[in-house]
N, C-alpha and C positions, 0 to 999 in steps of 0.2 A: 975497661973503664966505662965505656958507653953502655954496656949491658947492665953494669951495677947501678949506674945513675938512673937508667930507665926503670929498673925494678924498685929502686928506692922511691922514686916519684909515684909509682903504682901503689906501693904499700902505704904511702902517706895519703893518697887519694882514697884508698879502700878504708883506712882508719877513719877518715872524715865521714864517709858515707855510712860506715858501720856505727859510728857514734850517734849519728842522726837517727838511724833506725832503732837503735837501742833506747834512746831517749823517748822517741815517739811511741815505741812499743810498750815501754814501762808505763808511761802516762796513760795510754789508752787501756792497758790492762787494769791498772788500779782504778781508773775513772769509770770504766764500764761495769765493773763488778757489782755495784749496788743495783743496777738496772737488770743485769742478767741473773745474778745469784739471789739477790734479796727482794726482787720484785718491785722496786721503786719505779714510779712512772716518770719517764723521761719528759713527757709533755708537762707534767706538774712541775718538774725541775726547771724547765725552760721558762714557763709562763707563770709560775707561782710567784707571789709577791712577799711571802714570809720566809725569812731566814732565821730560824730559831733552833739551832742544833739540840738544845736541851729538851725540846718538845718534839724532836724528830721531824722538823719542818725544814725543807731545803728548797727554796724558790729563789732564783737568781734574776728574774726579769728586771727588777729595778737596777741591778748592776749592769745588765746588758744595755739597757737604755742609757745609763750614765756613761758607759764606755763608748757607745756609738756617738752620743752628743759631744763628748770631750774630743774624740778623734776627728769628727767632722769639723768642729769649731777650730781645732788646732790647724787642720789642713786649710781651712778658709783663710786663716790669718797668716800661717807660716809659708804656704806655697807661693803666693804672689810676692811677698816680701823677699823670700829666698831667691826666687827666680829673677826678680828685678835686680837684686844685689849681685847675683852671678853675672847678669848681662852687663851691669855697670863695671864690674871688675875686669871682665874679659874684653869688652868692646869699647867702653867709653872712658874709663878712668885713666889718667896719665900713669905711666909705669911706676914712678916713685910712690904715688899714692896707693896703687894696687899692691905694690910690694910690702906696704905697711898693713893694709887692711886684710889681705888674704891670709898671712900667717896669724893675724889676730883672730880671724874667724875660725881657722883650723884649730887654734888653741882652745876655743870654746868647746870643741868636741871632746877634748881631753879632761874637762872638768867633771868630777864625780857627780852623778845625778843627785845625790843627797844635798849637795851644795846649791843646786838649782832650787831644791825644795826649801832650803833654809832661806835663800834669797826671796822666794815667793812668800814664805811665812813672815819674813821681817819687813818686806817692802810692799809687795802686791796686796797681801791680805789686809794690812792696816789701811792702805790707800783705798781699797774697795769699801772697807768698813766705814771709813770717815766720809767718803764722797757719795756713797750710795745709801747711806743711812741704814746699814745692815747691823743686826744684832751680832752677827758673827761673819767675818770676812771670808772664812773658809767656805768655798762655794764652787759651783760648776764653772763659773767664769774665771775664777782663779786657776783652776785646773787647766782650762783652755789656754790661758795666757802663758802659764809655765811650760806647757807642752809645746806651744808654738815657738817659744824661745829655744827650747831644747832641740827642736827640729831644724832650726836655721843652719847650724854649722854643717850638718850632713847634706842638706839640700843645696846650700851655696857651694860647698866644695865639689860635690859630684857634678852639679849642673855647670859650674864654671869650667871644669875639666872637659865636659862634653862640648861646650860651646867653643872652647879654644881648639878642639880637635877638628872643627869644620874647616875644610880646605880654604885657603885664602882666595883661590880662584872663584869660589862662589860669590864672595863679596865683590871682587873686582868685576865679575860679569854683571852683577846686579847694578852696581854703580855706573858701569859703562852703558847700560840700557836706560839710564836716567833716573833710577830710583834714588831716593834720599837716603842718607846714612841710617836714620831711624827706621825707614821702611825696609831697608836691606836687613836690618837686625831682626825685625819681627816677621817679615815675610819670607826671608831666605835662610838666615843663619839659625834662628830658633827652630823652624820646622826641620832643618837638616840635623839638628842635634836632639830631635824629639826622643829617640830611644834612650839616650843618656839622661835626659831630663826626667823621663818617666822612671828610670832607675833611681834617680835622686828622690823622687816623690815616694816610691815604694820603700826605700830605706828610711826616709823620714817618717812614713806611716808606721813602719815596724817599730821605730823607737817610741812613737806617740802611744800606740795601742798597748805596747808591752812595758811601758814605764811604771815603776812601782814606788820607789822610795820618795821621789819628789811629790808624787800624787798623794801619798799618805799624809804628808805635812799640810797640804793646802785644800784637800777635798772636804774635810769635815766628817766623812765616814757615816753619813746617815742612810739608813736602809729605806729610802723612799724613792718613788718614781719622780724624777725632776720635772717640774712644770715651768720653771723659769731659770734663767742663768744665775740667779742668786741663791738657788737651793743648794743645800749641802748634799753631797753624793758619796757613794762608795762604788768605784769601778771594780771590774773583775779582778784585776791584778792586786788591788788593795785588799780585797777580801781574802785572797790566797795568802798574802804576806802577813796579814794581821792574825790569822787563826791557825796557820799550819804549824806553828811552834808548839801548840798545846793540843792540837786535834789528834784523835785516834779513832780507830774503827770506821764506822760508816761516815762520821764527820770528816775524817781525813780523806776517805775515798771520794766524797762529794766535792772536796776541794780539788782533787785531781780531775774530777769531771768538769769542774769550772775551768781548769786548764785546757781540757779538750775543746770546750766551747771557744775559749780564747784563741786557741790554735786554729780552729775552723774559721773564725772571723778573719784572721790574717790571711789564710789561704784564699778565702772568697774575695777579699778586697784586692789581693794581688792578681787574682784571675780577672776581676773586673777591669783593673787598670791595664792589664796586658791586652784585653780585648779592645779597650779604648785606644790604646797605642797602635794596635794592628789595623784598626779601622781608619785611624788618622793617616797611617802609612799608605793605605790603598787610595 
């Protein structure tokens, strides 16, 4: 029985790894074909500002800028709110209140992303349009706000679990040395839970940069380089989702190439966060 269980777990692990490599291999094979076989310039693809498939023009620089701005903006809003909420639930809130708020936050993670987009389209977009005097409320700031809201359940849940896992002796030792409860939280507990908090940020980041359906509804989908928060934008994920259904040939392969760029961004950001985490630990 022990032998069978061990082999079963091994097979499940191998299937997971194999699935990952198959997906990555297929996307890279399809996405690299235009540059290897057809002679398209990868530099023009990355830094070009015109995306007109009918004229054989494929430049994704405005989408890259939009994705970076949207992700950074969502992190700036979502991470502090999510971390402070996790600290409140794990360290400060009375147990009856924490037992109500925690399941409510976890329930937010199960809401389909398209419903977040509908909420943004029905509430956030009209609010921005009316209060900022915009012709169209679908804009970069609407994308940032929706993504920040979507990040919160992941960041709060994972960070709260990490903070609760810090041994009680850490808190008792800090308080015994004369530190205040708030000082103990921010100088002892939070640094001790740093790895879990970084994992929460990485997971939230992955959801923000990879979100599609909600972004389509509130972005406005304009192929311009955003110069302000009120500009309409088209991030990378939105471009793939909008055009993959009818694309074929080189157009389809360029959409796969867009997926490669998106995948590379996620790897780079995760690497940077891991480096920051390791330096903090030292």
